[in-house]
C-alpha positions in Angstrom: -6.2 -14.8 15.5 -4.4 -14.9 12.2 -1.4 -12.6 11.3 -1.8 -11.1 7.9 1.5 -11.7 5.9 2.2 -8.5 3.7 4.9 -7.8 1.2 6.5 -4.2 2.2 8.5 -3.3 -1.4 10.4 0.0 -1.2 13.9 1.0 -2.4 13.8 -0.2 -6.5 15.9 1.3 -8.9 14.5 4.2 -9.6 15.6 8.2 -8.9 13.2 7.6 -6.3 14.8 4.9 -4.3 15.9 7.3 -1.0 12.0 8.3 -0.9 10.9 5.0 -0.7 13.0 3.2 2.0 12.2 6.6 4.0 8.2 5.4 3.6 9.4 2.2 4.1 10.2 2.9 7.4 7.0 4.5 8.6 4.9 2.0 7.6 7.0 -0.7 9.2 7.0 0.5 12.0 2.9 2.3 12.0 1.9 -1.4 11.5 1.2 -3.1 15.0 3.6 -6.5 15.2 0.5 -8.4 16.6 -1.7 -7.9 14.2 0.7 -7.8 10.4 3.6 -10.2 9.7 6.2 -8.0 7.6 8.6 -9.0 4.7 10.4 -6.6 3.0 11.2 -6.9 -0.4 13.7 -4.5 -2.8 12.6 -5.1 -6.7 15.6 -4.0 -6.7 17.3 -7.3 -5.9 14.8 -9.8 -4.1 11.9 -10.1 -7.5 12.9 -13.9 -7.6 12.9 -14.6 -3.3 9.0 -12.6 -4.1 8.0 -14.9 -6.5 8.8 -17.8 -4.3 7.3 -16.4 -1.1 3.7 -15.4 -3.0 1.4 -17.7 -1.6 2.0 -17.4 2.0 1.3 -13.2 0.9 -2.0 -11.7 2.0 -1.2 -8.8 0.8 1.6 -6.0 -0.9 2.0 -2.6 0.5 3.9 -1.1 -2.6 6.2 2.2 -1.2 7.7 2.1 -4.2 7.6 5.6 -6.4 8.8 6.7 -10.1 9.3 4.6 -12.3 9.4 0.6 -11.7 6.5 1.5 -8.8 4.3 3.2 -10.0 4.0 2.7 -13.7 2.5 -0.6 -13.5 5.8 -2.8 -14.0 5.1 -3.7 -10.4 1.5 -3.9 -10.6 1.4 -6.3 -13.3 3.5 -9.0 -11.6 1.8 -8.7 -8.6 -1.6 -9.6 -10.0 -0.1 -12.2 -12.3 1.4 -13.7 -8.7 -1.8 -13.7 -7.3 -1.7 -11.1 -4.6 -3.4 -8.2 -4.0 -2.4 -4.4 -3.7 -3.4 -1.2 -2.1 -3.1 1.6 -5.0 -4.1 1.5 -8.5 -3.9 -1.8 -11.2 -1.6 -1.9 -14.1 -3.8 0.7 -16.7 -4.1 3.7 -14.0 -0.9 3.0 -13.4 0.7 3.7 -16.2 -1.8 6.4 -17.3 -0.8 8.6 -13.8 2.7 8.4 -14.9 2.6 9.3 -18.3 1.4 13.0 -17.8 1.0 13.3 -21.4 -1.7 11.0 -21.1 -2.9 11.9 -18.0 -3.7 15.4 -19.6 -5.9 14.2 -22.3 -7.9 11.8 -20.5 -8.2 14.9 -18.0 -9.5 17.7 -20.7 -11.9 14.7 -21.9 -13.9 14.8 -18.6 -14.0 18.3 -18.6 -11.2 19.2 -16.6 -9.2 22.4 -16.4 -5.5 21.5 -17.1 -2.3 24.2 -18.3 -1.9 24.8 -21.7 1.1 22.8 -23.0 3.4 21.4 -26.1 5.2 18.2 -25.8 8.7 17.4 -27.4 10.9 14.5 -28.2 14.4 14.0 -28.0 14.6 12.8 -31.7 12.8 15.8 -33.1 13.6 19.2 -33.4 12.2 21.6 -31.7 11.7 25.6 -32.1 12.3 27.9 -28.6 11.1 30.9 -30.2 7.7 29.1 -31.3 7.6 27.8 -27.7 7.5 30.6 -26.2 5.7 32.6 -28.7 2.6 30.1 -27.6 2.8 29.0 -24.6 5.0 32.6 -23.1 6.9 32.5 -20.0 7.5 31.8 -17.8 7.7 27.9 -18.6 7.5 24.9 -16.5 9.8 22.5 -18.5 9.6 18.7 -16.7 9.6 14.8 -18.1 6.6 13.0 -19.2 7.2 10.2 -17.2 8.4 10.4 -13.6 7.6 11.9 -9.9 9.0 14.3 -7.4 9.1 17.3 -9.1 12.9 15.5 -10.5 14.3 17.4 -13.5 10.9 20.0 -13.1 12.3 23.9 -14.1 10.6 26.4 -14.1 12.1 29.5 -16.4 11.9 33.1 -17.1 14.2 33.0 -20.4 15.6 31.0 -23.3 18.4 30.8 -22.6 16.7 28.8 -18.9 14.4 27.1 -21.9 17.3 25.2 -23.4 19.2 24.8 -20.2 15.8 23.3 -18.7 15.1 21.4 -21.7 18.3 19.1 -21.9 18.1 18.3 -18.0 13.8 16.8 -18.8 15.6 15.0 -21.0 18.1 13.6 -19.3 15.1 11.4 -17.6 13.2 11.1 -20.9 12.6 10.9 -24.3 9.6 12.6 -24.3 8.9 15.8 -22.1 6.0 18.5 -21.3 6.3 22.3 -21.8 4.0 23.9 -19.5 2.4 27.2 -19.4 2.6 28.6 -15.5 0.2 29.1 -14.2 0.4 31.5 -10.9 -1.6 30.8 -8.4 -2.0 28.8 -4.9 -1.4 25.5 -5.0 -3.2 22.9 -3.1 -4.1 19.0 -3.3 -6.6 16.8 -2.7 -6.7 13.4 -1.8 -8.8 10.4 -2.5 -9.7 7.5 -0.3 -11.1 4.0 -1.7 -12.4 2.0 -4.3 -16.3 2.5 -5.2 -17.0 4.2 -2.3 -14.4 7.5 -2.5 -13.8 10.2 -0.1 -12.7 13.1 -0.5 -9.5 13.9 2.1 -9.5 17.0 3.3 -8.1 20.5 0.7 -3.8 20.9 1.6 -2.7 23.9 0.4 1.6 24.0 0.1 3.3 27.2 0.6 6.9 27.1 -0.5 9.1 29.1 1.8 12.3 30.6 1.0 13.7 31.0 -2.4 11.9 27.7 -3.8 9.3 29.2 -5.6 7.3 26.2 -6.0 6.7 22.4 -5.0 10.3 21.3 -5.7 12.2 17.9 -5.2 13.5 20.2 -1.8 9.7 21.2 -1.5 8.6 17.5 -0.9 10.8 16.3 1.3 13.3 18.7 3.4 11.2 18.9 6.6 10.5 22.5 6.8 11.4 23.8 3.7 7.2 24.0 2.7 4.3 24.9 5.3 1.4 23.1 4.2 -2.1 24.2 5.3 -4.9 21.5 6.1 -7.6 21.9 5.8 -6.4 24.7 3.4 -8.3 28.3 3.8 -10.3 28.2 0.7 -14.0 30.2 0.6 -16.0 26.8 0.9 -17.3 26.3 -2.8 -14.1 26.1 -4.3 -12.5 23.5 -1.0 -15.9 21.5 -3.4 -15.1 22.9 -6.6 -11.2 21.0 -5.8 -12.5 18.2 -4.2 -14.7 17.6 -6.8 -11.7 17.9 -9.2 -9.6 15.0 -7.8 -12.3 12.6 -7.7 -12.7 13.6 -11.4 -8.8 12.7 -11.9 -9.3 9.6 -9.8 -12.0 8.4 -11.4 -11.3 9.5 -15.0 -8.3 7.3 -15.4 -9.6 4.5 -13.3 -7.7 5.1 -10.3 -8.4 2.2 -7.3 -7.0 2.8 -3.0 -5.7 5.7 -3.3 -4.5 9.3 -4.9 -3.7 12.2 -4.2 -4.1 15.5 -7.4 -1.9 17.8 -7.2 -3.7 21.4 -8.6 -2.9 25.1 -8.8 -6.1 27.9 -7.8 -6.4 30.7 -9.8 -9.0 32.6 -9.2 -11.8 31.3 -9.6 -9.9 28.5 -12.0 -8.6 24.9 -11.0 -5.8 23.8 -12.9 -5.2 19.6 -12.1 -1.9 18.8 -12.7 -1.0 15.1 -11.9 -2.0 12.6 -10.1 0.0 10.1 -8.3 -1.4 7.0 -7.6 1.3 5.7 -4.5 1.5 9.0 -2.8 4.7 9.3 0.1 4.5 8.3 2.9 7.4 9.8 4.8 7.0 12.3 7.8 6.1 15.3 5.4 3.5 13.7 3.5 0.9 15.3 2.0 -2.0 12.3 2.2 -1.2 11.2 5.4 -1.9 15.1 7.0 -4.8 15.2 4.8 -6.2 11.5 6.4 -5.3 12.8 10.0 -7.6 15.8 9.8 -10.5 13.8 9.6 -9.3 11.4 12.6 -7.8 8.4 10.6 -3.8 7.7 12.0 -1.3 6.6 9.9 -1.8 3.1 11.5 -5.5 3.7 10.6 -5.2 4.7 7.2 -2.3 1.5 6.7 -5.1 -0.6 8.0 -7.4 1.3 5.0 -5.7 0.6 2.7 -5.5 -3.5 3.2 -8.7 -3.6 3.6 -8.8 -2.1 0.2 -6.5 -4.2 -0.8 -8.4 -7.4 0.1 -11.7 -6.1 -0.7 -10.3 -4.9 -4.5 -9.2 -8.2 -4.8 -11.9 -10.2 -3.4 -13.9 -8.3 -6.4 -11.4 -9.2 -9.2 
């Protein structure tokens, strides 16, 4: 049986480069060598080589995070080269990366999201007005980006001003949201036409971490993950439905992971990840494992979904 040639895309130019490289190592080691010929490409330096090799590549596995990886940029290039890939296409990726546009779409399909105010680097803004409208505490984050980079939880006006300055270093437009205090949960979805909702994971940051920030995401032991989450059956089903609804609303393919907050009986959708992390602390592989899907089997399912999606075009 002929080996499939897999282009493993990792690294890139975003500030999530190191996380991408960690995912890359785990993925490469998990793919059976007798079935796959894996070639690693770093888009920061290897775009010409990727273009040159396009005709011999069967599938690309995009393990890039942040700008130029999750925002539809590399997906557009792969579409032009005729290389199928495991994740969402250009439009869904771009929409998911833009938290403002994603929230508008989520609202339009009936999903509950935190109230927010959007401010631009080029516009004047009034801190008192923001606090009057949304109250305190507040969440401040760049409108595009991932891994909770430059995300802040603020308790007062002084912290708000500082958090805005931090977020503006990452994006020209930022999102200020009401802080919804509740249980942090996340729901994975796997599939193209037929969607499988994975078990819900509850995320409990430990120690000094009051929410799922960058360190809590990627440092082993900093966060406690409970899978499946200890929720009443009706709330488990509600959370899974929210994840599938968010996935469909943006037109995602392959897989996604939707982050949510459970407050009493309400579920607030925060954002959706179109390329969930694949490291030793990642949540999507954890949830898949609870269904009996090993890491290697998960990767092979994603490869098959990429080929299926290409066949349907």
